[in-house]
N, C-alpha and C positions, 0 to 999 in steps of 0.2 A: 165378410165374414168368414170364409174359409183360409183366408190368411191370416186373420187374428187366431183362430185356433190352432193354425199350424204353429205361430207365434208363441202362444201360450203352453202348446207342448213342449216346445224347445225349451222355453224359460223352466216349466216343470222339471224337464230332464238333466237342466245344466243344474237345477239346485238338487236334485236327486243325486246325480252326481258328485256336486261337493259333498255332501252329506254322507256319501258313502267315504268319499276322499278322507273326509276329515275323523269318520272313525276308524279308517284305515290308519290314520297318522296316529289316532290315540293309541291303538293297539301296538305298533309299532315303538311307540314311545313309551308304553307300559309295559310291553311283554319281551321286547328285545333286549340283550344284555348290554350295559356300556363297556365299551371297549377303552375307555379312559383311563392311563396308569397315573397312579401316583408316585409324584417323583421319592429319589430317596431320601433328598431332602426334605421334602414334606414329611415324611413318614420318621426318618431317624434324625431329625433335625440338621442345621448346617454343622459341618465338620471342619474343623480348622487344620492346619498343616499338620501333618504327624498324629492326626487323632484318629480315633475309631469310635464307634458305636458299641456298646456293650450289652449283650442280651443274657440276662439272667432267668431261667425258666420260662417266667410265662408274662414277663415284662421288658420293656428297655430302659435300662437304668439311666439315670439322670448324669450321671457320671459317666466322664468319657474315659479312654484308654489312650495309652500313649505307645504310638510304634517308631521304633528305632532300630534301624538298620535290622528290620525283620523281626525284632524280638519284641513281646508285648509285655507293656508294664501298665498294672489297673492300681486305677485311685486307690488311694490308702483308705479314703474315706467308707468307698464301696466295700472294700476289702472287710473290714473291720464290721460293719455294717452287716452286711448279707454273706460274704463269702468265707472269710475265716478269723473270727475275732481274736484268735491267740496271737495274730501280731499285732503288737500292743506298741504306740509310738510313747516313750518315756522322755515329756519335756524336760524331767528335773536331771536327767543327765545326757538327753540330746542322742537318745539313740532309739532305733528300732528293736523291740526284742521279741524273741519267740520262744515261749515256754512248752516243752514236751512232757512227757510222762517222767523223764529222767534227766533233761537238763534244758540249758536257755540259752539260745544264742542271743549275739548281741551286731549288731548290724550300725554302722554310722553310714550317713548318707551319702551317696556318689564316691563310693570305694567298693572295690572288689572284695576288701579285705572283710573278715569278720572273726570274732571268735567264740568258743564255746567253754564256758567254765575255765577261763583263763587262757584256754590253748586257741593260738592263732591259724585261719586257714584262709584261702585265697578262693574264691568262688569263680574267676575266671571271666566275670562279669560283673557291673555293679547291680546289687539285691536290689538299693533302695535309691530311686533318682528323686532329686528334689528340682522342680521348676518355679517361674514365677506363678504356675496354674497351682502348685502343690505338690504332695509327695506321690511318687508312683512307685510301687510292688512288682518286683518281677514276676510275671507270671509262670516261667520256666522253674524258679526257685520255689515259689507257691505250692505248685503240682506237686513238688517232691513231697510235701508234707502238709497235703490237704486231701481231703477225699473228692477232689473234682477235677475235671479237664478244661482247657482254655484252647478252644480253634480260631483262627484267623482265617476272615475271608475278605474278599476284595470287589472293589465296585459295587457299593461302596464299601470302605473301609470297616470291620465289625469284628467283635470277639463275641462267640456263643460259648457260654459257660454251661458244662454239665455236670451236676453233681451225682457223684456214687451213691450207692444204698439208698436210692429214693425210687419208690413206687411210681410208675407213670404208665397211662394208657396208650398203647400205640395202635396203628391201623396201617395198612397199605392203600393206596390210592388204586382203584379198580381202573380209573379212566383216566387220562391226563386233564387238568383243568387247571383255572385261574384261582389265584388266593386271594379275597377280595377284603379290604379295610374292615368292612362291617359287613353283617349278614344281608344280601339282597342284593340283586343283578344288576341295581344302578351306583352300587357303591365303588368305587376306582379299585383297579386291581394293584395288587403290590407285586407281586410274581406267579410264574406260572409252574405247575409240578407236573412232572412225568408221569405216567403209567407204572405202577409198582412202587413208587416213592415211599418209605417209610415215616410217616409222620405222628407227632405227638398229638393225640386228642386232649384237649382242656374241658371242654363241654359241648355237650351235645344238644339241639334243640330239634324242633319240627322236621324244619326242610334245611337246616344249616349245621355244620359243626365248626367251631374254633379249636384250630390247630396251629402247631407250631412247626414248620418246616426244618428240616436237619441245617441247614444256612442261616436260621433264626428270624425268618419272618414269620408273625404272630397274626394270622386273618382269620377268614371263614371260606370254607368251601360248601359248594353243594353234597348234601348226605347221599345223594344219585350217585358221586363221583367218588364218594369214600367207600373201601371196602366192608362190608358189614361185620366181618370178625375183628373184635377191638380187643386186645389183647390187654391185659396187666402184668408189667414185667418190673424188673427191680436193674434199675441201670449200674453198672459196674466201673470202678476204676482201680488201679491196682495198688492205691496205698490206703492202709486201714491203721489208724491209730488204737494201740492199746493201754489202757490206763489200769492196772492191775489193782485190787482193791483189797482191804482187808476186811472180812468177815467173819464174826464171832460163830459160833453154831447155836442155832436157835435164835430165837426172837431176843432182840434187846428190850430189856424193862428197866428202864434207865430214869433215876429222880433227880432233880437240882436240889442240893442242898446249900443255903443260902449262909455265907459266911462274912459277918458283915465286920470282924476284927478278927486279931490271928486268937484270941482267946476261945473263942467256938468254936474250935478244931477240937478241943477236950470233950466236944459234946457229942462225938460221932456215936459212940455205943449208945448213949441215951437215946439219942434221935433216931438209931435204927432199930431202935430195942423190938417194936411192935410189928415190924416190917416182914412180910415174907414175898418171896418168887422175885426180890431183885437182884439184878445182876452186873448193874452198872451205877456209880454214883457221882453225880457232878458236882464238886464245890467249886460255888462262886470265887475263885481266889486271885484272880487278874485283873486289873483294871488299869486302861491307858494313861497316862498320867501328863503327856505332852504332847507335842506335833513332830517331836522325833522319833516317836514311837519307844518312846521308854515306860515302863510299867510300874505301879505299884503292888505288891505280893501281899498275900494273907497265908503264902504256901507253909505245907509243914511234912517236912517227910516222914514222920512219925505216925500222920493220919494214913498216909499211902499204905504204910505196914500193916495199920490195923484194919483198914478196907479189905486190904488183900488177906487178911487171915480171916476176917468176916465173909469171904469168898464173891468180894465185889471188885470189879475194875474200876480203877478213877479215870474219869476223863476230866480234865480242869478246864474251866470255863474263864474266857477271858473276854471284857464287856467295855463299851466305851458310854459308859452312862456320865462323865464329867464333864459339865459346864465350859471347863476351862480349855477342851481338847477340842480340835478340828480334827474331825475323821476323814475330813474331804482332804486335808491338807497332810494327814498321815498316809492316806492310800498313793497319795500322787508324788510323793519323794520314794525314789528306790532305796535312799540310805534308810528312811523311815521304816520301812517296811521290811527290810533286812534285818534291822535293828531288834523288831518286833518277831519277827520269824525265828530268827537265831536265838533271841533269848527265851521261848516258849519251847522250842527243840531242846536247847540245853537244860530247862529245868525238867524236861521230862526223863531227860538221862540222866541226871544228877538224882533226882527225888526218885525215879522208878516209876513214876504213874505212868498209865496205858495209853492215852488220848488225850485230844486238845478239842475243847468245844466252843468253837467261833461264834460268840453272840454281840456283833456288830449291827447295831440298829440305826434305823433312821437314816439310813445310806441318802445321801443326795444324789438328784438323779445325774448331775454332770461327773459323779463319782463310782458311775455303774461300773465302765470299765477296767477301771482302777482297782476296783473291789474284786473283781474277776481275775486279773492279773496277780492279785494279793493272794488270793486260794490257790490259784495256779502255782505259785513259786512256792507257797507253804506245801503246797502237797507232796512235790518232791522232796523236801526235806524230811517229811514225815514218811513216805513210802522207802524212803532209804534207809531210816530208823525202826521200822515197824511200829509206828506210833499211828494209833486209829485217830484220823481228821472227822469230825464230824462239825457242823455247822447249821444255827439256827436261822429262819428265817419266815418271815409273814405268810399268810395263805395267800395266795395267787390274786392280787389286786390290778386295776391298771396303774395305780401308784407306785407298786413297785416290781413293775415289767423289767425297771432296768438291774435287778438282782441278779439275772442271769442266771435262773434256776437249772437251765440244763447243762449250763457247764458245771456249775455246782454237784450236779448230779454227774457226772464226769471224772471230775477230780477228786472229789470228797468219798470217804469209805461211807459216811451216812448224811443224810439231811433230814434235820428236824423240822418239820413245819407247826410254827406254834398257832394251836388251833384254840386261841383265846382272843381275848379284848374284841368279839365282834362288836361290843360295846363297852367303852372305855372311860375313864377318869377322864373329865374336864369335858365330855361329851354332853350334849343338850339333848341328845335324843336316849332316851331309856331302853333297855332288853337286856336279854341275856349277853352275860359273858361269852357264851359258847352254845347257842342252839345246837341242836342237832342236824338240821341243815346246813349250819354254817359249817360244822365239823365234815358233813358227808362230801359237801360241795368244795371246800377245801382238798382234801384227799384225792377226788377224782380230778381236779384241775391241776395237781400236783404232778399227778400220775400218767400227765401227757407231756411232764418234762423231765422227772426222773423216773427211775428204775425202782419198782415196787419193792424189791427187796434191798433197796440203800434206804428207802423211805420212813422214816419213824413219825408215829402222830403225837403231838403234844398235848397234851389236856392238863385242864385246870383244877388245883385243888380246892379253889375259891369262888365265890360268887360278889356280887355288887348289891350294896343296900341303895338305893335311890330313891331321892328326896326333892319332892315337886313342890315349892311354896309359888301361891297365886298373890302376886303383889298387888298394891293398892290400884296401879293403873292398868290392871289386868293381865300384863306381863306374867309369864311363868319364868321362875329363877331355878335350876337343875344342879343338883350336886349329888355325889357318890361318896361312898367309901367302901372298901374291899372287905368282905368278910369271909373269915376262914371256914371250911366245914364243921371245924369242932365248935365255932362260935354261934352257928345258924340256928341251933336247936335253942340257945340263950336268947337271940334275938327276938324269935315267934314267941317264945313263952313269956317275956316281957310285954309282949304286944298283944297277947291272948289271943293270936289267932292261928288256925289249921290250914295248911297249903292243900292247892287242889291240883289235879294233872293239868297241864298246860297242853295243849296238842301243838300249837305252834312251834313251840319250841322244844317240846318233846321231855319236859321238866316239870319238878313241882313248881307252885308259883302263889304268893302271898301279896296280898295289899292289906294298906290300913291307915287310919288316919292319925297323928300322933299328936301330943297335947299342944305344940307349935301350930296346929292346923294343917302341918305338910301331909301329903300323900306319898306314902312310904310303900314302895316296890321291890320284891327280891323274886327271881330266877335261882333255884336251889340246886348247889350239888348236892348229889347224896349216891347212895352204892346202885340205885339204879341207873342214874343219868351215866355214872363211871362206867359200869359196866356194858350200857349200850356204845358207848363211845371205844371200849374196847375191844369190841364186838367185830366194830370196824376193820382192826388192824388182823382180826381172821378173816373176814369176807375178803377183803383186797389183798389177802395174803401179803401184808407188809413186812418189812423189816424189824417192827418193835414200834414200841410206846415209851412215851417219857412224861414224865409228871411234873408240874411247877405247883408247890414246891415241899420238900419236905418240913413236916411239922403242921402243914397246913389240915393234913387229913384225920378222918376217923381210921381205925387201925382195919375195921372193917372191908374198907375197900381193897385193902391187897387182895382180899379173896377173889372178891368182884373184878378184878381186872387178870387174874389168873384165869378165872372161867372164861372171860371175854376173849382174852389174846389165843386160849389154846393151847 
């Protein structure tokens, strides 16, 4: 019996010991940091011969750099998308173009020679390399004309791109430690950082922080090893581009003047007779007429003289509303761009008008970079000849991201945001042409890309009357027509209705059923809605206001605008 008891106690001890051992193993597995390292290939991806990974701020780019004899060449696609879109490949001439505020560089592939405004130079190295993998731009040359630097590291080969004039958060490592792929002690180690290493802090969490090491690893360190003093600093590089602008004294108050045929120029005095506070008029004189950049013109020199006599600058507008013209084709051709640019500038010099207003609308996604290049090139000619350059753009939306509004805000003197057509002709969704929320949001979003002193708020002098017809099958058919401010009272009187204030739009609203059984709805433009929009100009300290279109307004709106913009 005693032997059985001893055996039982021994078995119990063994079981207890095994349990303790299991607990220890679990604790070790759970709480002891992993010493496993992630390979460079797993982190940066496989690198071919003469290839290098590229780290841009907070991510590893999908494109590779090319390393030739110790020199770095960056994939052109990456350059245009993230680094400096002013380097522009023009397939129409087979050249890489780079446009500054004053001149355009031209680079042929695989050549050290380049030209600037027709004069030849030699860089001493090939600025643009072409291989079976694509086009690559010399980082050395790019750094001379870009607010960035590129630093090459070995083992593995990688290039770290640092931008100047960028606010970053930095901290020093107070203790050496591992930088892990993800936040957690079991995540594999990317690299080690020593005490005192200055790192960029991307994100702070409860126990871990995401950082970027000076040599381009993006990972996580324990907060206990990161210094508590996190500073916000502005990075610096030596190069800073300057793009001088022409700004008139005080705010711009511009009205577009629709000229549908040459004889309408004679109506200038009559059309501006009831206005006040205007300082710029923009006649719609020029229309793209073909894919070679040629233009149909309704311009008139006497109009300019008479406008100047009335105290108005003239910013002539060019548009692209012809169905026979491919704006994409015009912008993609250097010859077509130059034909259009030279014509407009020569017209300004010949007729004496003060500015050019570019109104190229419905720009295709694939034409976005060409559009920006067109504006860069035109800006040089305007700058040299003291011609005000303005451009009309839709309110920021996902579908218009490719307009490169930030670049327009750099190279142009003024950017006019067309704060209307929130609901537009052909839409099956009824609503205001420009509700106050639409206006305000449009301005706020534009200000993230365009300096406030260059931003002009475009407002409508029209509303839209909507008709909703219920068909026999129960579906609804929506149509609409534009209604000028001068005609709104007539429409309401004929329907026998009185409008009321609509909180959602910030406008007067009316609805009724007409004789055909259609639901009629209208969000009105009046002195109050115009003044409310004008007040946004002073509230956000914008460069001015623009109105579409002269002749649609009641004369009382001019006082409302002056009161609003201050």
